[in-house]
PDB file of N, CA, C, O and CB in Angstrom:
ATOM      1  N   MET A   1      24.342  -5.721  29.229  1.00  0.00           N
ATOM      2  CA  MET A   1      24.205  -6.897  28.388  1.00  0.00           C
ATOM      3  C   MET A   1      24.339  -6.220  26.876  1.00  0.00           C
ATOM      4  O   MET A   1      23.402  -6.796  26.324  1.00  0.00           O
ATOM      5  CB  MET A   1      22.686  -7.743  28.689  1.00  0.00           C
ATOM      6  N   ALA A   2      24.899  -5.386  25.897  1.00  0.00           N
ATOM      7  CA  ALA A   2      24.521  -5.066  24.740  1.00  0.00           C
ATOM      8  C   ALA A   2      23.522  -6.228  24.227  1.00  0.00           C
ATOM      9  O   ALA A   2      23.249  -7.332  24.698  1.00  0.00           O
ATOM     10  CB  ALA A   2      25.725  -4.817  23.918  1.00  0.00           C
ATOM     11  N   ASN A   3      22.854  -5.170  22.458  1.00  0.00           N
ATOM     12  CA  ASN A   3      21.318  -6.191  22.141  1.00  0.00           C
ATOM     13  C   ASN A   3      22.355  -7.308  21.256  1.00  0.00           C
ATOM     14  O   ASN A   3      23.065  -7.213  20.255  1.00  0.00           O
ATOM     15  CB  ASN A   3      19.564  -5.182  20.822  1.00  0.00           C
ATOM     16  N   PRO A   4      22.005  -8.400  22.228  1.00  0.00           N
ATOM     17  CA  PRO A   4      22.383 -10.041  21.420  1.00  0.00           C
ATOM     18  C   PRO A   4      22.270 -10.299  20.163  1.00  0.00           C
ATOM     19  O   PRO A   4      23.023 -10.791  19.322  1.00  0.00           O
ATOM     20  CB  PRO A   4      21.578 -11.162  21.805  1.00  0.00           C
ATOM     21  N   GLY A   5      20.751  -9.715  20.159  1.00  0.00           N
ATOM     22  CA  GLY A   5      20.255 -10.799  19.152  1.00  0.00           C
ATOM     23  C   GLY A   5      20.886  -9.069  17.795  1.00  0.00           C
ATOM     24  O   GLY A   5      20.930  -9.062  16.564  1.00  0.00           O
ATOM     25  N   GLY A   6      21.067  -8.481  18.315  1.00  0.00           N
ATOM     26  CA  GLY A   6      21.333  -6.658  16.782  1.00  0.00           C
ATOM     27  C   GLY A   6      19.939  -6.667  16.588  1.00  0.00           C
ATOM     28  O   GLY A   6      19.943  -6.891  15.377  1.00  0.00           O
ATOM     29  N   LYS A   7      19.024  -6.606  16.821  1.00  0.00           N
ATOM     30  CA  LYS A   7      18.086  -6.496  17.008  1.00  0.00           C
ATOM     31  C   LYS A   7      17.756  -4.663  17.540  1.00  0.00           C
ATOM     32  O   LYS A   7      17.838  -4.260  18.700  1.00  0.00           O
ATOM     33  CB  LYS A   7      17.897  -7.680  17.809  1.00  0.00           C
ATOM     34  N   GLY A   8      17.511  -4.101  16.729  1.00  0.00           N
ATOM     35  CA  GLY A   8      16.801  -2.774  17.732  1.00  0.00           C
ATOM     36  C   GLY A   8      16.108  -1.641  16.750  1.00  0.00           C
ATOM     37  O   GLY A   8      15.745  -1.824  15.589  1.00  0.00           O
ATOM     38  N   SER A   9      16.034  -0.600  17.408  1.00  0.00           N
ATOM     39  CA  SER A   9      15.067   0.458  16.348  1.00  0.00           C
ATOM     40  C   SER A   9      15.300   1.211  15.450  1.00  0.00           C
ATOM     41  O   SER A   9      14.574   1.941  14.775  1.00  0.00           O
ATOM     42  CB  SER A   9      14.480   1.301  16.799  1.00  0.00           C
ATOM     43  N   THR A  10      16.748   0.942  15.455  1.00  0.00           N
ATOM     44  CA  THR A  10      17.235   1.402  14.876  1.00  0.00           C
ATOM     45  C   THR A  10      17.450   1.182  13.151  1.00  0.00           C
ATOM     46  O   THR A  10      18.461   0.481  13.112  1.00  0.00           O
ATOM     47  CB  THR A  10      17.933   1.365  15.600  1.00  0.00           C
ATOM     48  N   PRO A  11      16.763   1.563  10.898  1.00  0.00           N
ATOM     49  CA  PRO A  11      16.398   0.785  10.862  1.00  0.00           C
ATOM     50  C   PRO A  11      17.936   0.387   9.892  1.00  0.00           C
ATOM     51  O   PRO A  11      18.814   1.241  10.013  1.00  0.00           O
ATOM     52  CB  PRO A  11      14.927   0.797  10.584  1.00  0.00           C
ATOM     53  N   ARG A  12      18.259  -0.747   9.033  1.00  0.00           N
ATOM     54  CA  ARG A  12      19.503  -1.228   8.495  1.00  0.00           C
ATOM     55  C   ARG A  12      19.345   0.218   7.765  1.00  0.00           C
ATOM     56  O   ARG A  12      18.310   0.874   7.645  1.00  0.00           O
ATOM     57  CB  ARG A  12      19.637  -2.863   7.579  1.00  0.00           C
ATOM     58  N   PRO A  13      21.389   0.713   7.054  1.00  0.00           N
ATOM     59  CA  PRO A  13      21.717   1.878   6.658  1.00  0.00           C
ATOM     60  C   PRO A  13      20.449   1.268   5.000  1.00  0.00           C
ATOM     61  O   PRO A  13      19.918   0.172   4.821  1.00  0.00           O
ATOM     62  CB  PRO A  13      23.855   2.260   6.585  1.00  0.00           C
ATOM     63  N   LEU A  14      20.415   2.058   4.462  1.00  0.00           N
ATOM     64  CA  LEU A  14      19.884   2.082   2.718  1.00  0.00           C
ATOM     65  C   LEU A  14      21.182   1.607   1.704  1.00  0.00           C
ATOM     66  O   LEU A  14      22.260   2.177   1.539  1.00  0.00           O
ATOM     67  CB  LEU A  14      19.377   3.983   2.148  1.00  0.00           C
ATOM     68  N   SER A  15      20.828   0.747   1.285  1.00  0.00           N
ATOM     69  CA  SER A  15      21.918   0.352  -0.048  1.00  0.00           C
ATOM     70  C   SER A  15      21.664   0.978  -1.412  1.00  0.00           C
ATOM     71  O   SER A  15      22.458   0.999  -2.353  1.00  0.00           O
ATOM     72  CB  SER A  15      21.873  -1.274  -0.407  1.00  0.00           C
ATOM     73  N   VAL A  16      20.325   1.530  -1.369  1.00  0.00           N
ATOM     74  CA  VAL A  16      20.028   2.480  -2.677  1.00  0.00           C
ATOM     75  C   VAL A  16      20.033   4.278  -2.451  1.00  0.00           C
ATOM     76  O   VAL A  16      20.381   4.674  -1.339  1.00  0.00           O
ATOM     77  CB  VAL A  16      18.361   2.011  -3.228  1.00  0.00           C
ATOM     78  N   SER A  17      19.846   4.782  -2.963  1.00  0.00           N
ATOM     79  CA  SER A  17      19.208   6.143  -2.416  1.00  0.00           C
ATOM     80  C   SER A  17      17.668   6.389  -2.077  1.00  0.00           C
ATOM     81  O   SER A  17      16.865   5.856  -2.843  1.00  0.00           O
ATOM     82  CB  SER A  17      19.487   7.147  -3.418  1.00  0.00           C
ATOM     83  N   GLN A  18      17.266   6.995  -1.215  1.00  0.00           N
ATOM     84  CA  GLN A  18      15.922   7.500  -0.864  1.00  0.00           C
ATOM     85  C   GLN A  18      14.989   7.577  -2.280  1.00  0.00           C
ATOM     86  O   GLN A  18      13.800   7.271  -2.197  1.00  0.00           O
ATOM     87  CB  GLN A  18      16.096   9.045  -0.112  1.00  0.00           C
ATOM     88  N   GLU A  19      15.497   7.948  -3.435  1.00  0.00           N
ATOM     89  CA  GLU A  19      14.928   7.920  -4.849  1.00  0.00           C
ATOM     90  C   GLU A  19      14.212   6.695  -4.920  1.00  0.00           C
ATOM     91  O   GLU A  19      13.029   6.484  -4.656  1.00  0.00           O
ATOM     92  CB  GLU A  19      16.000   8.000  -6.008  1.00  0.00           C
ATOM     93  N   GLN A  20      15.617   5.461  -5.547  1.00  0.00           N
ATOM     94  CA  GLN A  20      15.968   5.006  -6.208  1.00  0.00           C
ATOM     95  C   GLN A  20      14.776   3.874  -5.708  1.00  0.00           C
ATOM     96  O   GLN A  20      14.223   2.939  -6.288  1.00  0.00           O
ATOM     97  CB  GLN A  20      17.381   5.003  -6.305  1.00  0.00           C
ATOM     98  N   TYR A  21      14.670   4.474  -4.275  1.00  0.00           N
ATOM     99  CA  TYR A  21      14.153   3.451  -3.362  1.00  0.00           C
ATOM    100  C   TYR A  21      12.567   3.577  -3.229  1.00  0.00           C
ATOM    101  O   TYR A  21      11.826   2.616  -3.025  1.00  0.00           O
ATOM    102  CB  TYR A  21      14.863   3.605  -1.932  1.00  0.00           C
ATOM    103  N   ASN A  22      12.098   5.081  -3.392  1.00  0.00           N
ATOM    104  CA  ASN A  22      10.730   5.090  -3.883  1.00  0.00           C
ATOM    105  C   ASN A  22      10.219   4.822  -5.064  1.00  0.00           C
ATOM    106  O   ASN A  22       9.013   4.594  -5.157  1.00  0.00           O
ATOM    107  CB  ASN A  22      10.313   6.035  -3.738  1.00  0.00           C
ATOM    108  N   GLU A  23      11.025   4.806  -6.141  1.00  0.00           N
ATOM    109  CA  GLU A  23      10.589   4.613  -7.317  1.00  0.00           C
ATOM    110  C   GLU A  23      10.804   3.082  -7.655  1.00  0.00           C
ATOM    111  O   GLU A  23      10.605   2.587  -8.764  1.00  0.00           O
ATOM    112  CB  GLU A  23      11.237   5.564  -8.216  1.00  0.00           C
ATOM    113  N   ARG A  24      11.248   2.399  -6.512  1.00  0.00           N
ATOM    114  CA  ARG A  24      10.904   0.760  -6.820  1.00  0.00           C
ATOM    115  C   ARG A  24       9.797   0.657  -6.449  1.00  0.00           C
ATOM    116  O   ARG A  24       8.850   0.401  -7.192  1.00  0.00           O
ATOM    117  CB  ARG A  24      11.680  -0.388  -6.159  1.00  0.00           C
ATOM    118  N   TRP A  25       9.697   0.922  -4.695  1.00  0.00           N
ATOM    119  CA  TRP A  25       8.219   0.534  -4.204  1.00  0.00           C
ATOM    120  C   TRP A  25       7.352   1.473  -4.990  1.00  0.00           C
ATOM    121  O   TRP A  25       6.469   1.603  -4.142  1.00  0.00           O
ATOM    122  CB  TRP A  25       7.939   0.733  -2.495  1.00  0.00           C
ATOM    123  N   GLU A  26       7.037   2.071  -5.790  1.00  0.00           N
ATOM    124  CA  GLU A  26       5.737   2.803  -6.552  1.00  0.00           C
ATOM    125  C   GLU A  26       5.848   1.960  -7.706  1.00  0.00           C
ATOM    126  O   GLU A  26       4.817   2.013  -8.378  1.00  0.00           O
ATOM    127  CB  GLU A  26       5.805   4.597  -6.951  1.00  0.00           C
ATOM    128  N   ALA A  27       7.055   0.919  -8.357  1.00  0.00           N
ATOM    129  CA  ALA A  27       6.911   0.347  -9.239  1.00  0.00           C
ATOM    130  C   ALA A  27       6.149  -1.310  -8.970  1.00  0.00           C
ATOM    131  O   ALA A  27       5.681  -2.196  -9.686  1.00  0.00           O
ATOM    132  CB  ALA A  27       8.184   0.503  -9.772  1.00  0.00           C
ATOM    133  N   ILE A  28       6.364  -1.075  -7.490  1.00  0.00           N
ATOM    134  CA  ILE A  28       5.827  -2.746  -7.055  1.00  0.00           C
ATOM    135  C   ILE A  28       4.298  -2.183  -6.796  1.00  0.00           C
ATOM    136  O   ILE A  28       3.420  -2.052  -7.649  1.00  0.00           O
ATOM    137  CB  ILE A  28       6.743  -3.694  -5.284  1.00  0.00           C
ATOM    138  N   PHE A  29       4.213  -1.857  -5.253  1.00  0.00           N
ATOM    139  CA  PHE A  29       3.099  -1.281  -5.034  1.00  0.00           C
ATOM    140  C   PHE A  29       1.855  -0.415  -5.434  1.00  0.00           C
ATOM    141  O   PHE A  29       0.704  -0.369  -4.998  1.00  0.00           O
ATOM    142  CB  PHE A  29       3.384  -1.003  -4.549  1.00  0.00           C
ATOM    143  N   MET A  30       2.720   0.457  -6.731  1.00  0.00           N
ATOM    144  CA  MET A  30       1.109   1.268  -6.962  1.00  0.00           C
ATOM    145  C   MET A  30       0.746   0.472  -8.435  1.00  0.00           C
ATOM    146  O   MET A  30      -0.290   0.872  -8.964  1.00  0.00           O
ATOM    147  CB  MET A  30       1.192   3.494  -7.215  1.00  0.00           C
ATOM    148  N   SER A  31       1.384  -0.459  -9.052  1.00  0.00           N
ATOM    149  CA  SER A  31       0.930  -0.889 -10.729  1.00  0.00           C
ATOM    150  C   SER A  31       0.017  -1.838  -9.994  1.00  0.00           C
ATOM    151  O   SER A  31      -0.412  -2.695 -10.767  1.00  0.00           O
ATOM    152  CB  SER A  31       2.278  -1.707 -12.101  1.00  0.00           C
ATOM    153  N   LYS A  32      -0.448  -1.978  -8.689  1.00  0.00           N
ATOM    154  CA  LYS A  32      -1.378  -2.978  -8.316  1.00  0.00           C
ATOM    155  C   LYS A  32      -2.667  -2.282  -8.096  1.00  0.00           C
ATOM    156  O   LYS A  32      -3.637  -3.039  -8.108  1.00  0.00           O
ATOM    157  CB  LYS A  32      -0.929  -3.763  -7.095  1.00  0.00           C
ATOM    158  N   LYS A  33      -2.953  -0.848  -7.869  1.00  0.00           N
ATOM    159  CA  LYS A  33      -2.763  -0.642  -7.488  1.00  0.00           C
ATOM    160  C   LYS A  33      -4.264   0.180  -8.640  1.00  0.00           C
ATOM    161  O   LYS A  33      -5.372   0.670  -8.425  1.00  0.00           O
ATOM    162  CB  LYS A  33      -1.523  -0.764  -6.919  1.00  0.00           C
ATOM    163  N   ASP A  34      -3.486  -0.064  -9.706  1.00  0.00           N
ATOM    164  CA  ASP A  34      -3.591   0.011 -10.940  1.00  0.00           C
ATOM    165  C   ASP A  34      -5.104  -0.335 -11.402  1.00  0.00           C
ATOM    166  O   ASP A  34      -6.264   0.027 -11.600  1.00  0.00           O
ATOM    167  CB  ASP A  34      -2.563  -0.820 -11.478  1.00  0.00           C
ATOM    168  N   GLU A  35      -3.887  -1.569 -11.407  1.00  0.00           N
ATOM    169  CA  GLU A  35      -4.146  -2.807 -11.878  1.00  0.00           C
ATOM    170  C   GLU A  35      -5.233  -3.445 -11.540  1.00  0.00           C
ATOM    171  O   GLU A  35      -5.801  -4.208 -12.321  1.00  0.00           O
ATOM    172  CB  GLU A  35      -3.286  -3.516 -11.640  1.00  0.00           C
ATOM    173  N   LYS A  36      -5.798  -3.118  -9.897  1.00  0.00           N
ATOM    174  CA  LYS A  36      -7.164  -3.332  -9.345  1.00  0.00           C
ATOM    175  C   LYS A  36      -8.562  -1.891 -10.318  1.00  0.00           C
ATOM    176  O   LYS A  36      -9.661  -2.021 -10.856  1.00  0.00           O
ATOM    177  CB  LYS A  36      -6.841  -3.010  -7.185  1.00  0.00           C
ATOM    178  N   ILE A  37      -7.906  -1.056 -10.131  1.00  0.00           N
ATOM    179  CA  ILE A  37      -9.376   0.315 -11.143  1.00  0.00           C
ATOM    180  C   ILE A  37      -9.388  -0.195 -12.276  1.00  0.00           C
ATOM    181  O   ILE A  37     -10.540  -0.221 -12.710  1.00  0.00           O
ATOM    182  CB  ILE A  37      -8.997   2.335 -11.551  1.00  0.00           C
ATOM    183  N   ASP A  38      -8.554  -0.674 -13.062  1.00  0.00           N
ATOM    184  CA  ASP A  38      -8.496  -1.169 -14.340  1.00  0.00           C
ATOM    185  C   ASP A  38      -9.687  -2.382 -14.462  1.00  0.00           C
ATOM    186  O   ASP A  38     -10.426  -2.428 -15.446  1.00  0.00           O
ATOM    187  CB  ASP A  38      -6.950  -1.685 -14.615  1.00  0.00           C
ATOM    188  N   MET A  39      -9.793  -3.475 -13.205  1.00  0.00           N
ATOM    189  CA  MET A  39     -10.113  -4.496 -13.435  1.00  0.00           C
ATOM    190  C   MET A  39     -11.768  -4.199 -12.602  1.00  0.00           C
ATOM    191  O   MET A  39     -12.522  -5.170 -12.546  1.00  0.00           O
ATOM    192  CB  MET A  39      -8.946  -5.614 -12.977  1.00  0.00           C
ATOM    193  N   SER A  40     -12.211  -2.942 -12.033  1.00  0.00           N
ATOM    194  CA  SER A  40     -13.210  -1.897 -11.744  1.00  0.00           C
ATOM    195  C   SER A  40     -13.947  -1.522 -13.034  1.00  0.00           C
ATOM    196  O   SER A  40     -15.171  -1.391 -13.026  1.00  0.00           O
ATOM    197  CB  SER A  40     -12.530  -0.631 -11.113  1.00  0.00           C
ATOM    198  N   GLU A  41     -13.388  -1.389 -13.880  1.00  0.00           N
ATOM    199  CA  GLU A  41     -13.367  -0.180 -15.261  1.00  0.00           C
ATOM    200  C   GLU A  41     -13.754  -1.492 -15.605  1.00  0.00           C
ATOM    201  O   GLU A  41     -14.970  -1.654 -15.510  1.00  0.00           O
ATOM    202  CB  GLU A  41     -11.847   0.901 -16.116  1.00  0.00           C
ATOM    203  N   LYS A  42     -13.212  -2.336 -15.920  1.00  0.00           N
ATOM    204  CA  LYS A  42     -13.804  -3.963 -16.592  1.00  0.00           C
ATOM    205  C   LYS A  42     -15.507  -4.556 -16.058  1.00  0.00           C
ATOM    206  O   LYS A  42     -16.545  -4.750 -16.691  1.00  0.00           O
ATOM    207  CB  LYS A  42     -12.480  -5.419 -15.852  1.00  0.00           C
ATOM    208  N   ARG A  43     -15.292  -4.640 -15.210  1.00  0.00           N
ATOM    209  CA  ARG A  43     -16.339  -4.870 -14.256  1.00  0.00           C
ATOM    210  C   ARG A  43     -17.074  -4.165 -15.046  1.00  0.00           C
ATOM    211  O   ARG A  43     -17.606  -4.808 -15.951  1.00  0.00           O
ATOM    212  CB  ARG A  43     -16.251  -4.491 -12.759  1.00  0.00           C
ATOM    213  N   ALA A  44     -17.475  -2.030 -14.971  1.00  0.00           N
ATOM    214  CA  ALA A  44     -18.520  -2.306 -15.230  1.00  0.00           C
ATOM    215  C   ALA A  44     -19.394  -2.096 -16.772  1.00  0.00           C
ATOM    216  O   ALA A  44     -20.492  -1.927 -17.301  1.00  0.00           O
ATOM    217  CB  ALA A  44     -18.921  -1.768 -14.275  1.00  0.00           C
ATOM    218  N   GLU A  45     -17.278  -2.334 -17.069  1.00  0.00           N
ATOM    219  CA  GLU A  45     -18.359  -2.698 -18.376  1.00  0.00           C
ATOM    220  C   GLU A  45     -19.314  -3.641 -18.592  1.00  0.00           C
ATOM    221  O   GLU A  45     -20.439  -3.691 -19.088  1.00  0.00           O
ATOM    222  CB  GLU A  45     -17.783  -2.987 -19.394  1.00  0.00           C
ATOM    223  N   ASN A  46     -18.189  -4.700 -17.842  1.00  0.00           N
ATOM    224  CA  ASN A  46     -19.175  -5.863 -18.691  1.00  0.00           C
ATOM    225  C   ASN A  46     -20.802  -5.967 -17.586  1.00  0.00           C
ATOM    226  O   ASN A  46     -21.874  -6.567 -17.674  1.00  0.00           O
ATOM    227  CB  ASN A  46     -18.055  -7.907 -18.730  1.00  0.00           C
ATOM    228  N   LEU A  47     -20.221  -5.091 -16.691  1.00  0.00           N
ATOM    229  CA  LEU A  47     -21.921  -4.989 -16.561  1.00  0.00           C
ATOM    230  C   LEU A  47     -22.701  -4.136 -16.862  1.00  0.00           C
ATOM    231  O   LEU A  47     -23.699  -4.350 -16.174  1.00  0.00           O
ATOM    232  CB  LEU A  47     -22.383  -5.035 -15.525  1.00  0.00           C
ATOM    233  N   SER A  48     -22.877  -3.211 -17.533  1.00  0.00           N
ATOM    234  CA  SER A  48     -22.853  -2.802 -18.974  1.00  0.00           C
ATOM    235  C   SER A  48     -23.396  -3.060 -19.567  1.00  0.00           C
ATOM    236  O   SER A  48     -24.537  -2.610 -19.670  1.00  0.00           O
ATOM    237  CB  SER A  48     -22.188  -2.893 -19.598  1.00  0.00           C
ATOM    238  N   GLU A  49     -22.780  -4.150 -20.488  1.00  0.00           N
ATOM    239  CA  GLU A  49     -23.372  -5.305 -21.331  1.00  0.00           C
ATOM    240  C   GLU A  49     -24.298  -5.902 -20.956  1.00  0.00           C
ATOM    241  O   GLU A  49     -25.471  -5.933 -21.328  1.00  0.00           O
ATOM    242  CB  GLU A  49     -22.661  -6.221 -21.595  1.00  0.00           C
ATOM    243  N   ILE A  50     -23.669  -6.477 -20.067  1.00  0.00           N
ATOM    244  CA  ILE A  50     -24.984  -7.548 -20.022  1.00  0.00           C
ATOM    245  C   ILE A  50     -26.505  -6.561 -19.150  1.00  0.00           C
ATOM    246  O   ILE A  50     -27.287  -7.023 -18.319  1.00  0.00           O
ATOM    247  CB  ILE A  50     -24.337  -9.319 -18.763  1.00  0.00           C
ATOM    248  N   VAL A  51     -26.492  -5.892 -19.424  1.00  0.00           N
ATOM    249  CA  VAL A  51     -27.828  -4.858 -18.230  1.00  0.00           C
ATOM    250  C   VAL A  51     -28.429  -4.979 -20.207  1.00  0.00           C
ATOM    251  O   VAL A  51     -29.446  -5.542 -20.612  1.00  0.00           O
ATOM    252  CB  VAL A  51     -27.155  -2.248 -16.938  1.00  0.00           C
ATOM    253  N   GLN A  52     -27.503  -4.331 -20.942  1.00  0.00           N
ATOM    254  CA  GLN A  52     -28.177  -3.892 -22.673  1.00  0.00           C
ATOM    255  C   GLN A  52     -28.707  -5.443 -22.872  1.00  0.00           C
ATOM    256  O   GLN A  52     -29.932  -5.439 -22.995  1.00  0.00           O
ATOM    257  CB  GLN A  52     -26.657  -3.260 -24.294  1.00  0.00           C
ATOM    258  N   ASP A  53     -28.138  -6.775 -22.939  1.00  0.00           N
ATOM    259  CA  ASP A  53     -27.818  -8.065 -23.834  1.00  0.00           C
ATOM    260  C   ASP A  53     -29.561  -8.466 -22.892  1.00  0.00           C
ATOM    261  O   ASP A  53     -30.615  -8.659 -23.498  1.00  0.00           O
ATOM    262  CB  ASP A  53     -25.775  -9.315 -23.466  1.00  0.00           C
ATOM    263  N   ARG A  54     -29.443  -8.492 -21.695  1.00  0.00           N
ATOM    264  CA  ARG A  54     -31.126  -8.649 -20.310  1.00  0.00           C
ATOM    265  C   ARG A  54     -32.368  -7.588 -21.255  1.00  0.00           C
ATOM    266  O   ARG A  54     -33.570  -7.772 -21.445  1.00  0.00           O
ATOM    267  CB  ARG A  54     -30.641  -7.383 -17.858  1.00  0.00           C
ATOM    268  N   ALA A  55     -31.376  -6.378 -21.732  1.00  0.00           N
ATOM    269  CA  ALA A  55     -32.786  -5.798 -22.160  1.00  0.00           C
ATOM    270  C   ALA A  55     -33.073  -6.339 -23.693  1.00  0.00           C
ATOM    271  O   ALA A  55     -34.229  -6.183 -24.086  1.00  0.00           O
ATOM    272  CB  ALA A  55     -32.779  -3.988 -22.115  1.00  0.00           C
ATOM    273  N   GLU A  56     -32.197  -6.919 -24.536  1.00  0.00           N
ATOM    274  CA  GLU A  56     -32.596  -7.271 -25.524  1.00  0.00           C
ATOM    275  C   GLU A  56     -33.870  -8.467 -25.979  1.00  0.00           C
ATOM    276  O   GLU A  56     -34.749  -8.649 -26.822  1.00  0.00           O
ATOM    277  CB  GLU A  56     -31.539  -7.451 -25.854  1.00  0.00           C
ATOM    278  N   ILE A  57     -33.110  -9.238 -24.488  1.00  0.00           N
ATOM    279  CA  ILE A  57     -33.135 -10.175 -24.497  1.00  0.00           C
ATOM    280  C   ILE A  57     -34.709 -10.258 -24.613  1.00  0.00           C
ATOM    281  O   ILE A  57     -35.285 -10.932 -25.467  1.00  0.00           O
ATOM    282  CB  ILE A  57     -32.361 -10.670 -23.580  1.00  0.00           C
ATOM    283  N   HIS A  58     -35.548  -9.224 -23.316  1.00  0.00           N
ATOM    284  CA  HIS A  58     -36.525  -9.029 -22.446  1.00  0.00           C
ATOM    285  C   HIS A  58     -37.190  -8.467 -24.080  1.00  0.00           C
ATOM    286  O   HIS A  58     -38.012  -9.345 -24.345  1.00  0.00           O
ATOM    287  CB  HIS A  58     -36.251  -7.954 -20.823  1.00  0.00           C
ATOM    288  N   ARG A  59     -37.199  -7.720 -24.928  1.00  0.00           N
ATOM    289  CA  ARG A  59     -37.449  -7.159 -26.317  1.00  0.00           C
ATOM    290  C   ARG A  59     -37.831  -7.804 -27.128  1.00  0.00           C
ATOM    291  O   ARG A  59     -38.789  -7.434 -27.807  1.00  0.00           O
ATOM    292  CB  ARG A  59     -36.597  -6.681 -26.887  1.00  0.00           C
ATOM    293  N   ILE A  60     -37.109  -9.186 -27.371  1.00  0.00           N
ATOM    294  CA  ILE A  60     -37.353 -10.715 -27.938  1.00  0.00           C
ATOM    295  C   ILE A  60     -38.050 -11.245 -27.734  1.00  0.00           C
ATOM    296  O   ILE A  60     -38.718 -11.647 -28.687  1.00  0.00           O
ATOM    297  CB  ILE A  60     -36.758 -11.557 -27.824  1.00  0.00           C
ATOM    298  N   PHE A  61     -38.430 -11.645 -26.403  1.00  0.00           N
ATOM    299  CA  PHE A  61     -39.799 -12.178 -26.581  1.00  0.00           C
ATOM    300  C   PHE A  61     -40.826 -11.633 -26.066  1.00  0.00           C
ATOM    301  O   PHE A  61     -41.790 -12.360 -25.825  1.00  0.00           O
ATOM    302  CB  PHE A  61     -39.918 -13.293 -26.207  1.00  0.00           C
ATOM    303  N   GLU A  62     -40.892 -10.270 -25.773  1.00  0.00           N
ATOM    304  CA  GLU A  62     -42.259  -9.208 -25.655  1.00  0.00           C
ATOM    305  C   GLU A  62     -42.450  -9.476 -27.191  1.00  0.00           C
ATOM    306  O   GLU A  62     -43.432 -10.167 -27.464  1.00  0.00           O
ATOM    307  CB  GLU A  62     -42.000  -7.222 -25.089  1.00  0.00           C
ATOM    308  N   ASP A  63     -41.767  -9.095 -28.117  1.00  0.00           N
ATOM    309  CA  ASP A  63     -42.116  -9.099 -29.235  1.00  0.00           C
ATOM    310  C   ASP A  63     -42.687 -10.300 -29.498  1.00  0.00           C
ATOM    311  O   ASP A  63     -43.864 -10.067 -29.773  1.00  0.00           O
ATOM    312  CB  ASP A  63     -41.223  -8.771 -29.970  1.00  0.00           C
ATOM    313  N   GLU A  64     -42.413 -11.763 -29.573  1.00  0.00           N
ATOM    314  CA  GLU A  64     -42.474 -13.467 -29.299  1.00  0.00           C
ATOM    315  C   GLU A  64     -43.868 -13.001 -29.289  1.00  0.00           C
ATOM    316  O   GLU A  64     -44.534 -12.719 -30.285  1.00  0.00           O
ATOM    317  CB  GLU A  64     -41.671 -14.465 -27.748  1.00  0.00           C
ATOM    318  N   GLU A  65     -44.281 -12.945 -27.926  1.00  0.00           N
ATOM    319  CA  GLU A  65     -45.444 -12.838 -27.272  1.00  0.00           C
ATOM    320  C   GLU A  65     -46.920 -12.433 -27.994  1.00  0.00           C
ATOM    321  O   GLU A  65     -47.885 -13.097 -27.614  1.00  0.00           O
ATOM    322  CB  GLU A  65     -45.108 -11.944 -26.328  1.00  0.00           C
ATOM    323  N   GLU A  66     -47.165 -11.353 -29.044  1.00  0.00           N
ATOM    324  CA  GLU A  66     -47.906 -10.151 -29.129  1.00  0.00           C
ATOM    325  C   GLU A  66     -48.193 -10.785 -30.547  1.00  0.00           C
ATOM    326  O   GLU A  66     -48.912 -10.195 -31.354  1.00  0.00           O
ATOM    327  CB  GLU A  66     -47.147  -8.525 -28.885  1.00  0.00           C
TER     328      GLU A  66
END
């Protein structure tokens, strides 16, 4: 019996060139990696600001105690 479900190990033919396929793949999936990197950088910047703010608060309270 031939493969009745039409399923097999042979991939379907591409309707676009391999180059276009690769470009589209990168446009979809690589941009998400860039967004993750951007978010990591923003988190690092925010953490740095928090640390600086905390140090400033400590300085203010130390000055008040004296």
